[in-house]
C-alpha positions in Angstrom: 132.6 103.4 130.8 132.3 106.4 133.1 132.7 106.0 136.8 129.9 106.8 139.2 130.3 110.3 140.8 131.8 110.4 144.2 130.1 113.6 145.2 127.0 115.6 144.1 126.7 119.4 144.2 123.5 121.0 145.3 122.9 122.1 141.7 123.2 118.6 140.4 120.8 117.1 143.0 117.4 115.9 141.6 114.3 116.7 143.6 112.2 113.9 145.2 109.0 113.4 143.2 106.3 110.8 142.4 106.9 108.6 139.4 104.3 108.6 136.6 101.9 105.6 136.6 103.2 104.2 133.3 106.8 104.1 134.6 105.6 102.5 137.8 103.9 99.8 135.9 107.0 99.2 133.7 109.1 98.9 136.8 106.7 96.4 138.2 106.7 94.5 134.9 110.4 94.1 135.2 109.8 92.0 138.4 106.8 90.1 137.1 107.6 89.5 133.4 111.0 88.2 132.6 110.2 86.4 129.4 107.1 85.1 127.5 106.9 82.1 129.8 106.3 84.6 132.7 103.2 85.9 130.9 102.0 82.4 130.2 102.4 81.5 133.9 100.4 84.6 135.1 97.6 84.1 132.6 97.3 80.4 133.4 97.0 81.3 137.1 94.0 83.5 136.3 92.4 80.9 134.1 92.6 78.2 136.8 91.3 80.6 139.5 88.3 81.2 137.2 87.5 77.5 137.4 88.5 76.6 133.8 88.3 72.9 132.7 89.9 73.4 129.3 92.8 75.9 128.6 94.2 76.6 125.1 97.5 78.5 124.8 98.4 80.0 121.3 101.9 81.3 120.6 103.7 83.0 117.7 107.5 83.4 117.5 108.1 81.7 120.8 105.5 84.0 122.5 107.2 87.3 121.5 104.7 88.2 118.8 101.6 86.6 120.3 100.5 84.9 123.6 96.8 84.0 123.7 95.3 82.1 126.7 91.7 80.9 126.2 89.7 79.3 129.0 86.1 78.2 129.6 85.9 79.6 133.2 83.4 81.9 134.8 84.5 84.9 132.8 84.6 88.6 133.8 81.6 90.9 134.1 81.5 93.9 131.8 81.8 96.5 134.5 84.9 94.8 135.9 86.9 94.5 132.7 88.4 98.0 132.9 89.1 97.6 136.6 91.0 94.4 135.9 93.8 96.4 134.1 94.5 98.7 137.0 97.4 98.1 139.4 96.6 96.2 142.5 93.1 95.2 141.3 92.1 91.7 142.2 89.1 89.6 143.2 91.3 87.1 145.2 91.9 89.0 148.4 90.2 91.9 150.3 91.8 92.0 153.7 95.0 91.1 155.6 93.4 87.9 156.7 92.8 86.9 153.1 96.4 87.6 152.3 97.6 85.4 155.2 95.4 82.5 154.0 95.7 82.7 150.2 94.0 79.8 148.6 94.2 80.9 144.9 97.0 80.9 142.4 97.0 84.7 141.9 96.4 87.4 144.4 98.7 90.3 143.9 96.7 92.1 141.3 99.8 93.2 139.3 100.1 90.9 136.4 97.6 92.3 133.9 98.7 95.9 134.6 102.3 95.0 134.3 101.8 93.1 131.0 99.7 96.0 129.6 102.5 98.4 130.3 105.0 96.6 128.1 102.8 94.9 125.4 99.6 95.3 123.5 97.0 93.5 125.6 93.3 92.8 125.0 90.7 90.9 127.0 87.7 89.1 125.5 85.3 87.7 128.1 81.8 86.6 128.6 80.6 86.2 132.2 78.4 83.2 133.2 74.8 84.0 132.5 75.5 87.1 130.4 74.0 87.4 126.9 77.0 89.1 125.3 80.7 89.0 125.5 82.8 92.1 125.6 86.3 93.0 124.3 88.6 95.5 126.0 91.6 97.1 124.3 94.3 97.7 126.9 95.8 100.7 125.1 92.7 102.7 124.2 90.4 101.4 126.9 87.7 100.8 124.2 85.0 98.3 125.3 82.9 96.7 122.6 80.5 93.8 122.4 81.6 90.7 120.6 80.6 87.0 120.1 82.1 84.4 122.4 81.1 81.5 124.6 81.4 81.7 128.4 85.0 82.2 129.5 87.9 84.5 128.9 90.6 85.0 126.2 93.6 87.2 127.0 95.8 88.2 124.0 99.3 89.7 124.4 101.0 91.0 121.3 104.5 92.4 120.7 105.9 91.7 124.1 108.4 94.3 125.3 107.6 96.7 122.5 107.5 99.5 125.0 110.8 98.4 126.5 112.9 97.3 123.5 116.0 96.9 125.6 114.4 94.0 127.4 113.7 92.2 124.1 117.5 92.0 123.5 117.8 89.7 126.4 115.4 87.1 125.0 116.8 83.9 123.4 115.8 82.2 120.2 112.2 81.5 119.4 112.8 77.8 120.0 114.2 78.4 123.4 111.4 80.8 124.5 108.9 78.2 123.2 110.4 75.5 125.3 110.1 77.8 128.4 106.5 78.5 127.6 105.7 74.8 127.2 107.4 74.1 130.5 105.3 76.7 132.2 102.1 75.0 130.9 103.5 71.6 131.9 104.0 72.7 135.5 100.4 73.8 135.7 99.2 70.6 134.1 101.0 68.5 136.6 99.2 70.3 139.4 95.7 70.1 137.9 95.1 66.8 136.2 91.3 67.4 136.0 92.0 70.3 133.5 92.8 69.8 129.9 95.7 71.8 128.3 96.7 72.4 124.7 99.6 74.5 123.3 99.7 75.8 119.7 102.7 77.5 118.1 102.5 79.2 114.7 99.3 77.4 114.0 100.6 73.9 114.9 99.6 71.8 117.9 102.8 71.2 119.8 101.6 69.8 123.1 98.2 68.5 124.5 97.2 67.0 127.8 93.6 65.9 128.0 91.8 66.0 131.3 92.9 63.0 133.4 91.1 61.0 136.1 94.2 60.4 138.2 97.4 62.2 139.1 99.4 59.2 137.9 97.8 59.4 134.5 98.7 63.1 134.1 102.2 62.4 135.2 102.5 59.7 132.6 101.1 62.0 129.9 103.0 65.2 130.9 106.3 63.6 131.8 106.4 60.0 130.4 105.3 56.4 131.2 109.0 55.8 132.1 108.8 58.4 134.8 105.9 56.6 136.5 107.6 53.2 136.0 110.8 54.4 137.5 109.2 56.0 140.6 107.5 54.9 143.7 104.3 56.3 145.3 104.8 58.7 148.2 102.2 59.2 150.9 102.5 60.6 154.4 100.0 62.5 156.5 100.7 63.8 159.9 99.4 66.8 161.7 98.8 69.7 159.4 101.1 68.4 156.6 100.2 65.9 153.9 102.8 64.8 151.3 101.8 62.8 148.2 103.2 62.2 144.8 105.9 60.0 143.2 109.7 59.9 143.9 112.1 58.4 141.4 114.1 55.3 142.3 117.8 55.9 142.7 118.6 54.2 139.4 116.5 56.8 137.6 118.6 59.8 138.9 119.9 62.2 136.3 122.9 64.4 135.9 120.5 67.4 135.8 117.6 68.4 138.0 115.3 68.9 135.1 112.6 66.5 136.3 112.0 67.9 139.8 108.5 69.3 140.5 107.4 70.3 144.0 104.0 71.9 144.6 102.7 73.5 147.8 98.9 73.7 147.8 98.9 73.3 144.0 101.5 76.0 143.4 104.8 75.1 141.8 107.6 76.3 144.1 111.4 76.2 144.5 112.2 76.3 148.2 115.5 75.5 150.0 113.7 73.7 152.9 111.9 71.4 150.5 115.0 70.7 148.3 117.1 70.1 151.3 114.6 67.6 152.7 114.4 65.7 149.4 118.2 65.6 149.1 118.5 64.4 152.7 116.1 61.5 152.0 118.1 60.4 149.0 121.6 60.9 150.3 121.8 57.3 151.6 120.9 55.7 148.3 122.0 58.2 145.6 125.4 57.9 144.0 127.7 60.9 143.7 126.1 64.2 142.5 123.2 62.6 140.6 119.9 64.4 140.8 116.7 62.5 141.7 113.5 62.8 139.8 110.2 63.5 141.6 106.8 65.1 141.4 105.6 65.8 145.0 102.6 67.6 146.3 102.5 69.1 149.8 99.2 70.1 151.3 99.2 72.4 154.3 97.0 74.9 156.0 97.3 78.1 154.0 97.8 80.0 157.3 101.0 78.1 157.9 102.7 79.1 154.7 103.4 82.6 153.3 103.2 82.8 149.5 103.7 86.6 149.4 107.5 86.4 149.3 108.4 87.1 145.7 106.5 88.8 142.8 106.7 85.6 140.7 105.1 83.6 143.6 107.6 80.8 143.0 109.1 81.2 146.5 107.3 80.5 149.8 108.1 80.7 153.5 106.8 78.2 156.1 105.8 79.1 159.6 107.4 75.8 160.9 110.1 74.9 158.4 111.4 71.9 160.5 107.9 70.4 160.6 107.7 70.5 156.8 111.3 69.4 156.4 110.7 66.3 158.5 107.4 65.4 156.8 108.9 65.5 153.3 112.1 63.7 154.3 110.3 60.8 156.1 107.7 60.5 153.3 110.4 59.9 150.7 112.5 57.7 153.0 109.5 55.5 153.7 108.7 55.2 150.0 112.3 54.4 149.0 112.8 51.9 151.9 111.1 48.9 150.3 113.2 47.0 147.9 111.9 47.0 144.3 113.1 43.6 143.0 109.6 42.3 143.3 108.4 44.7 140.6 110.3 42.7 138.0 108.0 39.7 138.5 104.7 41.5 139.1 102.0 40.9 136.6 101.6 43.4 133.8 99.6 46.4 135.0 99.7 45.4 138.6 100.7 48.0 141.2 104.2 47.3 142.5 104.2 46.0 146.1 107.0 45.9 148.6 107.9 42.2 148.4 109.6 42.1 151.8 106.1 42.0 153.3 105.2 39.0 151.2 108.3 37.0 152.2 109.0 37.7 155.8 111.9 36.1 157.6 111.1 32.9 159.5 110.2 33.5 163.1 113.2 31.4 164.2 115.7 33.0 161.9 119.0 33.4 163.6 121.1 35.2 161.1 121.0 38.5 163.1 124.5 39.6 163.9 125.7 39.9 167.5 124.6 43.1 169.2 127.2 45.9 169.1 127.8 48.4 171.9 128.2 51.6 170.0 129.2 53.5 173.1 132.3 51.5 173.4 135.5 52.8 171.8 137.2 49.4 171.9 135.2 47.8 169.2 136.8 48.1 165.8 136.0 47.3 162.2 138.2 44.2 162.5 135.6 42.6 164.7 133.4 42.1 161.6 136.0 39.9 160.0 135.7 37.6 162.9 131.9 37.4 162.4 132.4 36.2 158.8 135.6 33.9 158.9 137.2 33.2 155.5 136.9 29.6 154.3 140.7 29.4 153.9 141.2 30.1 157.6 138.9 27.2 158.7 140.2 23.7 159.4 139.6 21.2 156.6 137.6 18.9 158.8 135.0 21.6 159.6 134.7 22.9 156.0 131.7 20.7 155.1 129.6 21.5 158.2 130.3 25.2 157.9 129.2 25.7 154.3 125.7 26.6 155.3 126.4 28.3 158.6 129.5 30.3 158.4 127.6 33.3 157.0 123.9 32.6 157.5 123.0 29.9 160.0 119.6 29.2 158.3 121.0 28.9 154.8 120.3 25.1 154.6 116.7 25.6 155.6 116.2 28.3 153.0 117.5 26.1 150.3 116.2 22.7 151.4 113.6 22.6 148.6 116.1 23.2 145.8 116.2 19.5 144.8 114.4 16.3 145.9 116.6 14.0 148.1 117.9 10.9 146.5 115.6 7.9 146.7 112.5 10.0 147.4 109.3 8.5 146.0 108.0 10.0 142.8 104.9 11.4 144.5 107.0 13.1 147.1 109.4 14.4 144.5 106.5 15.9 142.6 105.3 17.6 145.8 108.8 18.9 146.3 108.9 20.2 142.7 105.6 22.0 143.2 106.9 23.6 146.4 110.0 24.7 144.5 107.8 26.4 141.8 105.8 28.1 144.5 108.9 29.4 146.2 110.3 30.7 142.9 107.2 32.8 142.5 107.5 34.1 146.0 111.2 34.9 145.6 111.6 38.0 143.4 115.4 37.5 143.2 114.9 33.8 142.3 117.2 30.9 143.1 121.0 31.0 142.9 122.7 29.2 140.0 126.4 29.9 140.3 129.0 32.4 141.3 130.9 34.4 138.7 134.5 35.5 139.2 134.0 35.4 142.9 132.1 38.7 142.6 128.7 38.2 141.2 125.9 35.8 142.0 123.9 34.5 139.1 120.2 33.6 139.9 117.2 32.6 137.9 113.6 34.0 138.4 110.5 33.9 136.3 111.7 37.0 134.3 115.1 35.6 133.4 118.6 36.1 134.8 119.4 38.1 137.9 123.0 39.3 138.5 123.9 40.3 142.1 127.0 42.1 143.3 127.4 40.0 146.5 129.7 42.4 148.3 127.6 45.5 147.6 124.4 43.6 148.6 125.7 42.2 151.8 127.2 45.6 152.6 123.7 47.1 152.5 122.3 44.3 154.6 124.9 44.8 157.4 124.6 48.5 157.1 120.8 48.5 157.6 121.1 46.1 160.5 123.6 48.4 162.2 121.4 51.4 161.7 118.5 49.6 163.3 120.5 48.7 166.3 121.7 52.3 166.7 118.2 53.7 166.3 117.1 51.7 169.3 119.5 53.4 171.5 119.8 57.1 172.6 122.7 59.2 171.4 125.2 59.0 174.3 127.8 61.8 174.8 131.5 61.4 175.0 133.1 64.2 177.1 136.2 65.7 175.6 139.3 65.7 177.8 140.2 69.2 176.4 137.3 71.3 175.2 137.6 72.3 171.6 137.2 76.1 171.2 136.6 78.1 168.0 135.8 81.6 166.9 132.1 81.7 166.4 129.9 84.1 164.4 127.1 86.1 166.1 124.6 83.8 164.5 126.3 80.6 165.9 126.4 82.1 169.4 122.7 83.0 169.1 121.8 79.5 167.9 123.6 77.9 170.9 121.6 80.1 173.3 118.3 79.4 171.5 118.9 75.7 171.2 120.3 74.9 174.6 117.8 72.1 175.1 118.1 70.6 171.7 121.9 70.1 171.6 122.1 67.6 174.5 119.5 65.4 172.7 122.0 65.2 169.8 124.9 64.2 172.1 126.5 67.6 171.9 127.5 70.0 174.6 128.4 73.4 173.3 128.7 76.4 175.7 129.9 80.0 175.3 133.6 80.4 176.2 133.6 84.1 175.6 131.5 86.7 173.8 132.8 85.5 170.4 134.1 82.0 171.2 132.3 78.7 171.7 133.6 75.6 173.4 132.7 72.0 172.4 132.8 69.9 175.6 131.1 66.7 174.5 130.3 65.0 171.2 128.3 61.8 170.3 130.1 58.7 171.4 130.2 57.2 168.0 131.8 60.3 166.6 134.5 60.9 169.2 137.3 60.4 166.7 136.0 63.1 164.3 136.6 66.8 164.2 134.4 68.3 167.0 134.7 71.8 165.7 133.6 70.8 162.2 130.7 68.8 163.6 129.6 71.7 165.9 129.6 74.2 163.0 127.6 71.9 160.8 125.0 71.2 163.4 124.7 74.9 164.3 124.4 75.8 160.6 121.6 73.4 160.1 119.8 74.3 163.3 119.3 77.7 161.8 117.3 76.3 158.9 116.6 72.6 159.2 116.6 69.8 161.7 120.2 69.4 163.0 119.7 65.7 163.8 120.3 65.1 160.1 124.0 66.2 160.5 124.6 63.8 163.4 122.7 61.1 161.6 124.7 61.6 158.4 128.0 61.5 160.3 126.9 58.3 162.2 125.8 56.7 159.0 129.1 57.4 157.4 130.8 55.6 160.3 128.4 52.7 160.1 128.8 52.5 156.3 132.6 52.1 156.8 132.0 49.4 159.5 129.5 47.6 157.2 132.0 47.7 154.3 134.6 45.9 156.5 131.9 43.5 157.7 130.5 42.5 154.4 131.6 39.4 152.6 134.6 40.0 150.4 135.1 39.6 146.7 136.7 36.3 145.6 135.0 34.6 148.6 133.6 31.3 147.4 130.0 30.8 148.5 127.9 27.6 148.3 124.5 27.6 146.6 123.0 27.6 150.1 124.9 30.7 151.1 124.0 32.5 147.9 120.3 31.7 148.3 120.4 32.9 151.9 121.9 36.2 150.7 119.2 36.6 148.1 116.5 36.0 150.8 118.1 38.5 153.1 118.1 41.1 150.2 114.4 40.5 149.8 113.9 41.2 153.5 116.1 44.3 153.8 115.1 47.9 153.2 117.0 49.8 150.5 118.8 46.6 149.3 118.6 47.8 145.7 121.6 50.1 146.3 124.7 49.7 148.3 125.8 52.2 150.9 127.4 54.4 148.2 124.3 54.5 146.0 125.4 52.0 143.4 123.0 49.2 142.3 123.3 45.8 143.9 121.5 43.8 141.3 120.4 43.8 137.7 117.7 41.9 135.8 118.2 40.5 132.3 114.9 39.3 130.8 114.5 36.3 128.6 113.7 38.6 125.7 117.0 40.5 126.2 118.9 37.2 126.4 117.2 36.0 123.2 118.2 39.2 121.4 121.8 38.6 122.3 121.7 35.3 120.3 119.3 36.6 117.7 116.7 34.0 118.6 113.3 34.4 116.8 114.8 36.4 113.9 
């Protein structure tokens, strides 16, 4: 391999000159066309912009030998067919204002010209109202009349024949076919009203018929399991609207292969959006698991720039924080409701958040004592005093503390579990009916026993429910602490000795630009010198942490996102630790009353399906699953 020359003599210098049009198109094709799936994506964009209701994609050899996209849209007039293959020729935009408010899938006018430069392209189209269809050969420019119904067919043969070096980078036919199908799937998820079919080497490999609802298309294009393991997302505020479905934490995968985000119908990959999604899941997702979702963001086209990358897969928002917060809160609200009630919902019924169906009694007194988060004297040990161990209680008080040591209203919650001795038969029947009604209203059922001092076994209409009592109570305490903290402003704790650190020019500029934002986060950061910043105060709940690390994290996120997420994340980690110490411990013997009270609190607590670390708190075993263990019915 020869090294690049370090110097050039005048005789070796090449003159500056214009490149030939063919070479310009081939260079542009390198940006637009990466593989056959890129061609499929561009042609689908044009078909959808033409108002197609049915699109058929035909491939041969993974799309290398043939890519044909047929639609029933408006078609192209005869006089515009030759213009369509010129560089920067488009019907989508005509002025700068059109470019800044793009409402179509395509707009750059480069795709057809780029494809024609590296492959054999032909267009067959019949315009609406025209008596004849016309076919255009991209190589020769020949235009001839043909027979065809209204719509357009674009055929691309021998991809990269003009640039054989690019063909060497392609994978196997099966791999390229998979990428092409994924490109069609992404368009199908955005346009449920359009039917799509994919043929490969003469065989139908995928088909999605026109759907009446977005959920139906999600079930067809992804799976029924995707819909069953996700919750509906809806949030509308100001110029931003977020809808779609977000997967429950239990459905998270090791790979992010089921993550679809659309901005005004366009599939995108954006750091602001992915960060917002991850922020919404970080309180319920375990480890590095990847959530599944199909989300659709609708925003004024003037507030988003889609002219960022030739592939149009990247966008830039005018107000990234506004979009970030809308997406994050939309997913958080959707995930907040516990989903245990879905297990007992009738078949086909839409899942409803059951905590609204079974509210806590108005006189419930199982709220914990208020905690002063600005005090540095309160420690995690105080939580142990709230939940005294039974072994530490005097024997004479054991009986009366069974229903009140953890949850003062436990006895009332379980009062209908059995009829009192000596109760008349009619009264007993009434009590039994009330019990049956309660069992239907209690998604987690009624407690049966405690297993190994760790798990609570409960029975509901579906079968057996197994609850990790420590994990469940940890989430209950954690959510209560967060609620208490949310009601108070973030107070600052001045540092006795300011913490200084060498700052980058970007960090210094962020401090100057966000001088009014930082105090609202409980931070005081001031310039110490031209290249040094000083942290003089931090949030009171984080006074024991590293002030420099916190400051750097906040400043880094202020440049792209809402920095309050950093402070909130750090506070939540502290509250999570406090909740873990305050939760009921393993091997703690609970009475039936206490177990039932814990189940009722789970039903009334947001995000109670996962503990603070993202692990599940309960599992359902249906009667059918239990029968299969014992081979019943075989």
